[in-house]
C-alpha positions in Angstrom: -38.8 -18.2 19.2 -38.4 -16.1 22.4 -35.6 -13.6 23.1 -33.7 -16.1 25.3 -32.9 -18.1 22.2 -30.8 -15.3 20.7 -27.2 -15.8 19.9 -25.0 -12.9 18.5 -23.5 -14.1 15.3 -22.2 -11.0 13.6 -22.1 -7.2 13.3 -23.3 -5.3 10.4 -23.6 -1.5 9.8 -27.0 0.1 10.2 -26.6 1.6 6.7 -26.2 -1.8 5.1 -29.2 -3.3 7.0 -31.3 -0.3 6.0 -30.3 -0.9 2.4 -31.4 -4.5 2.7 -34.7 -3.6 4.3 -35.8 -1.3 1.5 -34.4 -3.4 -1.3 -37.2 -5.2 -3.3 -35.2 -8.4 -3.0 -34.9 -8.1 0.8 -36.9 -11.3 1.4 -34.6 -13.3 -0.8 -31.6 -11.8 0.9 -33.1 -12.4 4.4 -33.5 -16.1 3.6 -29.7 -16.3 3.5 -29.6 -15.4 7.2 -31.9 -18.4 8.0 -34.3 -17.3 10.7 -33.2 -13.7 11.4 -35.2 -12.9 14.5 -33.8 -9.8 16.2 -32.1 -6.5 15.5 -31.0 -4.5 18.5 -28.8 -1.5 19.2 -25.3 -2.2 20.5 -24.2 0.8 22.7 -20.6 -0.2 22.8 -20.3 -0.1 19.0 -21.5 3.2 17.9 -23.2 3.1 14.4 -23.4 -0.7 14.4 -26.1 -3.2 15.3 -25.9 -6.9 16.2 -28.0 -9.5 14.5 -29.4 -12.5 16.5 -30.3 -15.8 14.9 -32.6 -18.5 16.2 -31.0 -21.4 14.5 -27.5 -22.4 13.3 -26.8 -20.9 9.9 -25.9 -22.6 6.7 -22.1 -22.4 6.0 -22.5 -19.8 3.3 -24.7 -17.5 5.4 -22.6 -18.0 8.5 -19.5 -16.8 6.7 -21.4 -13.7 5.4 -22.9 -12.9 8.8 -19.7 -13.1 10.8 -18.1 -10.2 8.8 -18.0 -6.9 10.5 -19.2 -4.2 7.9 -18.8 -0.5 8.4 -19.6 2.5 6.2 -17.8 5.7 7.1 -15.6 8.6 5.8 -12.1 7.6 5.1 -9.3 8.6 7.5 -6.1 10.4 6.5 -4.1 7.3 7.1 -6.2 5.2 4.7 -4.7 6.7 1.5 -2.7 3.5 0.6 -5.8 1.4 0.9 -7.8 3.8 -1.3 -5.1 3.8 -4.0 -5.0 0.0 -3.9 -8.7 -0.1 -4.3 -8.5 2.2 -7.3 -6.6 -0.5 -9.1 -10.1 -2.1 -9.5 -11.7 1.0 -11.0 -10.2 1.1 -14.5 -8.6 -1.5 -16.6 -6.0 1.1 -17.6 -5.4 4.5 -15.9 -3.1 7.5 -16.4 0.3 7.2 -14.7 0.3 8.4 -11.1 2.5 11.3 -10.1 5.1 11.0 -7.4 4.1 9.8 -3.9 4.8 13.2 -2.5 2.4 14.8 -5.0 -0.3 12.3 -4.3 0.0 12.9 -0.5 -0.2 16.7 -1.2 -3.4 16.3 -3.1 -4.8 14.0 -0.5 -4.1 16.5 2.2 -5.8 19.2 0.2 -8.8 16.9 -0.2 -8.9 16.2 3.5 -8.9 19.9 4.3 -11.8 20.7 2.0 -15.1 20.4 3.8 -16.9 20.0 0.5 -15.1 16.9 -0.6 -16.0 13.6 1.1 -14.5 10.1 0.5 -16.7 7.3 1.8 -15.8 3.6 2.1 -17.3 0.2 3.0 -15.0 -1.7 5.3 -15.3 -5.5 5.7 -13.4 -6.8 8.7 -11.4 -3.6 8.6 -10.5 -3.8 4.9 -11.6 -1.2 2.4 -13.7 -2.9 -0.3 -15.8 -0.2 -1.8 -15.7 3.5 -2.1 -17.1 6.7 -3.8 -16.4 10.4 -3.6 -19.0 13.1 -3.0 -18.3 16.7 -4.0 -20.6 19.3 -2.5 -20.9 22.3 -4.8 -22.0 25.7 -3.4 -24.7 27.2 -5.5 -26.6 30.5 -6.0 -29.8 29.1 -7.5 -32.4 26.8 -6.0 -32.6 28.9 -2.9 -28.8 28.8 -2.7 -28.9 25.1 -1.9 -25.8 23.1 -3.0 -25.8 20.1 -5.3 -23.7 17.0 -5.2 -21.6 15.0 -7.7 -20.6 11.5 -7.0 -17.5 10.0 -8.7 -15.0 7.2 -8.5 -17.5 4.5 -7.6 -15.5 1.3 -7.1 -15.8 -2.1 -5.5 -13.0 -4.6 -5.1 -13.4 -7.4 -7.7 -13.6 -10.0 -4.9 -16.5 -8.2 -3.2 -18.8 -7.3 -6.0 -22.5 -8.4 -6.2 -22.7 -8.2 -2.4 -24.5 -4.8 -2.2 -21.4 -2.9 -1.0 -21.4 -0.5 -3.9 -25.1 0.2 -3.5 -24.6 0.7 0.3 -21.8 3.3 -0.1 -23.8 5.2 -2.7 -26.8 5.3 -0.4 -24.6 6.5 2.4 -23.2 9.3 0.1 -26.8 10.3 -0.8 -27.7 10.5 2.9 -24.7 12.7 3.5 -25.6 14.9 0.6 -29.2 15.4 1.9 -27.8 16.3 5.3 -25.7 19.0 3.6 -29.0 20.4 2.1 -28.2 19.3 -1.5 -31.2 19.7 -3.8 -29.9 17.0 -6.2 -27.0 14.6 -6.6 -25.6 13.6 -10.0 -23.5 10.6 -11.0 -22.0 9.7 -14.4 -21.0 6.4 -15.8 -19.1 5.4 -18.9 -20.7 2.0 -18.9 -23.5 1.3 -21.4 -24.9 -2.0 -20.1 -28.3 -2.4 -18.6 -26.9 -4.0 -15.4 -25.0 -0.8 -14.6 -28.1 1.4 -15.2 -30.1 -0.9 -12.9 -27.3 -0.8 -10.3 -27.5 3.0 -10.0 -31.3 3.0 -10.1 -31.3 0.6 -7.2 -29.2 3.1 -5.2 -31.8 5.9 -5.8 -30.8 7.5 -9.2 -33.1 8.2 -12.1 -31.6 7.4 -15.5 -34.2 9.5 -17.3 -34.1 12.7 -15.2 -31.4 14.5 -17.3 -29.2 14.1 -20.3 -25.5 14.3 -19.6 -22.9 15.8 -21.9 -19.1 15.3 -21.4 -16.2 17.4 -22.7 -12.5 16.5 -22.5 -9.5 18.7 -23.2 -8.2 18.6 -26.8 -5.3 16.2 -27.4 -1.9 17.5 -28.2 
């Protein structure tokens, strides 16, 4: 098919497409797009690319392709969306403090250059997120290290690679800060969770984690 046959059917972030390209199951994923034939830069949409298709898509693939997907750092005004997303993180969580206290903490986070909150946005809605803490360090050539926490995807958007994409984005940002390693912990014990983190670039066998919590009472 020649380039004149292109039709622009959707916009997807470069980070997400890169994730699909290096994923071992990319060929199967690509089949959903039914004749993906071009990827080109879109100058008017910084950080995005357009995808051209040579044939009409199936209904399921068409719905997926028409979504605009962005991965970026959260803005100050997106605290309510983040708090709503956190409702999908734990079945039960500690009670929240007052709204004023939450906003005070959020402002402190925003002012700290070592704390980064990233999100995947589908059609403008926040559907997945994680936090990256950059820890200054006096060993390993004074290179910092990173800790990723609060990895969450909205229940309606799971198994669509959004969680993996935001983790890979966080790792890219950590490497740009010069981190020599990045760590992530999970309380889940199932094989699927381990494979999820491995697919994002983590090694389950690299270290043994230990966790301490404050005494009760």
